[in-house]
Structures are given as structure tokens and as C-alpha cells.
matplotlib code that plots the C-alpha trace (Angstrom):
import matplotlib.pyplot as plt

x = [-44.0, -43.9, -45.7, -44.6, -46.5, -46.5, -46.8, -47.3, -48.2, -50.3, -51.8, -55.6, -54.7, -52.5, -48.9, -46.3, -43.9, -44.1, -42.6, -39.1, -39.3, -40.1, -42.2, -42.3, -46.1, -46.5, -48.4, -47.8, -48.7, -48.6, -51.6, -50.2, -46.8, -48.2, -50.0, -46.8, -44.7, -47.2, -47.1, -43.3, -43.1, -44.0, -41.5, -37.7, -36.9, -37.3, -37.2, -36.1, -35.4, -32.2, -33.9, -35.7, -32.6, -30.5, -33.0, -33.3, -29.6, -28.9, -31.5, -32.0, -28.5, -28.5, -32.1, -32.9, -33.9, -36.3, -38.4, -39.2, -39.0, -39.4, -36.3, -38.2, -38.7, -35.1, -34.0, -36.4, -35.1, -31.4, -31.5, -33.9, -32.4, -32.6, -32.6, -31.8, -32.7, -30.3, -28.4, -25.9, -25.3, -22.1, -22.3, -24.9, -23.2, -26.2, -26.3, -27.7, -28.1, -27.5, -27.8, -29.7, -29.3, -32.5, -35.9, -36.0, -39.2, -37.5, -35.1, -38.0, -39.9, -36.8, -36.5, -40.1, -39.5, -36.4, -37.6, -38.2, -40.9, -42.8, -41.2, -42.2, -41.7, -41.7, -41.9, -40.0, -42.8, -40.9, -40.3, -43.9, -45.0, -42.7, -43.6, -47.3, -47.0, -45.2, -48.0, -45.5, -47.1, -49.5, -50.9, -51.1, -51.5, -52.1, -52.1, -54.0, -52.9, -55.6, -53.8, -53.8, -50.4, -51.4, -48.5, -45.7, -44.7, -47.3, -46.7, -48.0, -46.6, -48.5, -51.4, -49.1, -49.4, -53.2, -54.5, -57.8, -57.6, -59.8, -60.4, -59.2, -59.4, -59.6, -58.7, -59.2, -56.5, -57.1, -55.0, -57.3, -55.1, -56.9, -55.3, -56.7, -55.5, -55.9, -55.0, -53.9, -56.8, -55.6, -56.0]
y = [-29.4, -27.2, -23.9, -20.4, -18.6, -14.9, -14.0, -10.3, -8.2, -5.2, -2.1, -1.7, 0.9, -1.6, -0.9, -3.5, -0.9, 2.7, 5.5, 4.9, 1.0, 0.7, -2.1, -1.2, -0.9, -4.7, -6.5, -10.3, -11.8, -15.4, -16.7, -15.3, -16.6, -20.1, -20.0, -18.9, -21.7, -24.3, -22.7, -22.6, -26.3, -26.8, -24.3, -24.5, -21.7, -18.0, -15.6, -12.1, -8.8, -7.0, -4.5, -7.2, -9.4, -6.6, -6.0, -9.7, -10.5, -7.7, -8.9, -12.7, -14.0, -12.1, -11.2, -8.9, -11.0, -8.2, -9.1, -12.6, -14.5, -18.2, -20.4, -22.2, -19.0, -17.9, -21.4, -21.2, -17.8, -18.8, -22.4, -22.0, -21.6, -18.0, -16.8, -13.1, -11.3, -8.4, -6.9, -5.2, -7.7, -9.7, -12.2, -13.0, -13.5, -14.8, -18.6, -20.6, -17.6, -17.4, -14.5, -14.5, -11.5, -11.8, -13.4, -16.0, -18.0, -21.3, -21.0, -20.3, -23.3, -25.4, -24.1, -25.1, -28.6, -29.2, -27.8, -30.3, -28.1, -25.0, -21.6, -18.3, -14.6, -12.0, -8.3, -7.9, -6.1, -5.9, -9.7, -10.4, -8.1, -9.7, -13.3, -12.4, -11.0, -14.2, -16.4, -18.1, -17.4, -20.1, -18.7, -15.4, -15.0, -11.4, -10.7, -7.4, -5.3, -2.9, 0.3, 3.0, 4.3, 6.9, 6.2, 3.7, 0.9, -1.2, -4.7, -4.1, -1.2, -1.6, -3.2, -5.7, -7.8, -7.7, -11.1, -12.6, -14.6, -17.3, -17.1, -20.4, -19.4, -16.6, -16.3, -13.7, -13.5, -12.4, -9.2, -8.0, -9.2, -11.0, -13.5, -13.8, -16.9, -16.8, -19.1, -17.5, -18.0, -20.2, -18.6]
z = [-22.5, -19.4, -19.0, -18.7, -16.0, -15.3, -11.7, -11.1, -8.1, -9.3, -7.8, -8.4, -11.1, -12.9, -11.9, -11.0, -9.6, -8.7, -10.9, -9.3, -9.7, -6.0, -4.7, -1.0, -1.3, -1.9, 0.8, 1.1, 4.4, 5.7, 3.7, 0.4, 1.2, 1.8, -1.5, -3.3, -1.8, -3.0, -6.5, -6.5, -5.7, -9.4, -10.8, -11.3, -13.8, -13.5, -16.5, -15.8, -17.5, -16.4, -14.1, -12.1, -12.2, -10.7, -7.9, -7.1, -7.4, -4.9, -2.4, -2.5, -1.9, 1.5, 2.3, 5.1, 8.2, 9.2, 6.1, 7.6, 4.3, 4.9, 4.2, 1.5, -0.4, 0.0, -1.2, -4.2, -5.3, -4.9, -6.2, -9.2, -12.7, -13.8, -17.4, -17.7, -21.0, -21.5, -24.3, -22.0, -19.2, -19.9, -17.1, -14.5, -11.1, -9.1, -8.5, -11.5, -13.8, -17.5, -19.9, -23.2, -25.4, -27.4, -27.1, -29.8, -30.1, -30.9, -27.9, -25.5, -26.9, -26.4, -22.9, -22.2, -23.7, -21.6, -18.3, -15.5, -14.0, -15.1, -15.7, -14.0, -14.8, -12.0, -12.8, -16.1, -17.9, -21.3, -21.2, -20.4, -23.2, -25.8, -24.8, -24.8, -28.3, -29.4, -27.9, -25.5, -22.2, -21.0, -17.8, -15.9, -12.1, -11.0, -7.3, -6.9, -3.9, -2.6, -3.3, -6.0, -7.0, -9.5, -11.7, -12.3, -14.6, -16.4, -17.7, -21.2, -23.2, -26.5, -28.2, -29.8, -26.7, -26.8, -25.7, -24.5, -21.3, -19.7, -16.0, -14.3, -10.6, -8.2, -4.5, -1.8, 0.8, 4.4, 3.9, 1.1, -1.8, -4.6, -7.0, -10.5, -12.4, -16.2, -19.1, -22.3, -24.8, -27.6, -31.0]

ax = plt.figure().add_subplot(projection="3d")
ax.plot(x, y, z, "-o")
ax.set_aspect("equal")
plt.show()
């Protein structure tokens, strides 16, 4: 069975987006990009909430050339299978996207069993919280950005998602970002 991995960029005060869902404060850099491309080689499915899906589906099919995203990243984002959790979205237009109305444990387990490679979640705090609560997340990778936002959106909204983690790895990047890689602690 394949793993579900959470990949989140966080400010040092724990936010994954600012109070207006903005992420222009994220700092990636060449070294971080190379690390992510290696990670993405083992992933073929992306789980998204509707807010993150809407942001990505607007950007990735025609990324801004000024952002200097490597072709491999653009191809990964556009060619990977995308599962969007939304009660209101009728149809997902972005390439290789499907909509699931609800998070059902059995369907997520079946998705993990049928996946050819691992599955990743970007952003989508409510999806991360719900899957953590259900014990369906296998690993978490947090890339800490050296900035304080003061307010914004956090990944976990309640104690229901409370979970112990086991540190697997950490990495400091040249730009000051730090990656913390955790396994979900089996109960």
C-alpha cells in the first residue's frame, strides 16, 4: 500500500497561508526545488481541498514564466492525478482531476491500495486535519520558512487531529528554510 504524505510550507509561527490565503511570502530557491523534484519522482497523486485546487488550477496550466518553475515541476503538477474534495464543485476542469464530495476512510484506503506511487497533500488544511483525525496520513514534511506572519490559516483547526509524530529526517537549505520530516506515530 502506498503512503499519503503531507507537504506543507509553514511560517515559523505555524501558518500555511496569510489571512487572505496569500502565499507570496514563500521562499523556495534552487536547492529546495531540487529536493522537491526528487520527492515528486515517487508521487503520482495529489489530494486537494477546493480552495487549494482553485489556486493551483488557475496557475499551473499556464504558469508565469517569471516564476522560473522548472519544466519537471510544471509537468508534475499538470500530469499528476488530482483528487479534489468539495461538496460544491460539480466538475474539475484541470487535467487528470476528479471530484470527491466526502472523505470516506474506505475510499481513501482503496486509493492508497490502487496508487502506483505515493500520494501528496499540498495546503488544504481541512483535508489534512480530517485525514489526520482518521489516522490516514503516513508522513508529514514541513518546510519552515524563516518569517513570522502574525496571523493566517493553520493546518489543524481542532484537537481532534491531535497526533504524535516521530522525526525521520531534517534538512537545512541554503536559503534558511528547514525541512522537518515526520512519520505518523502508530497507535
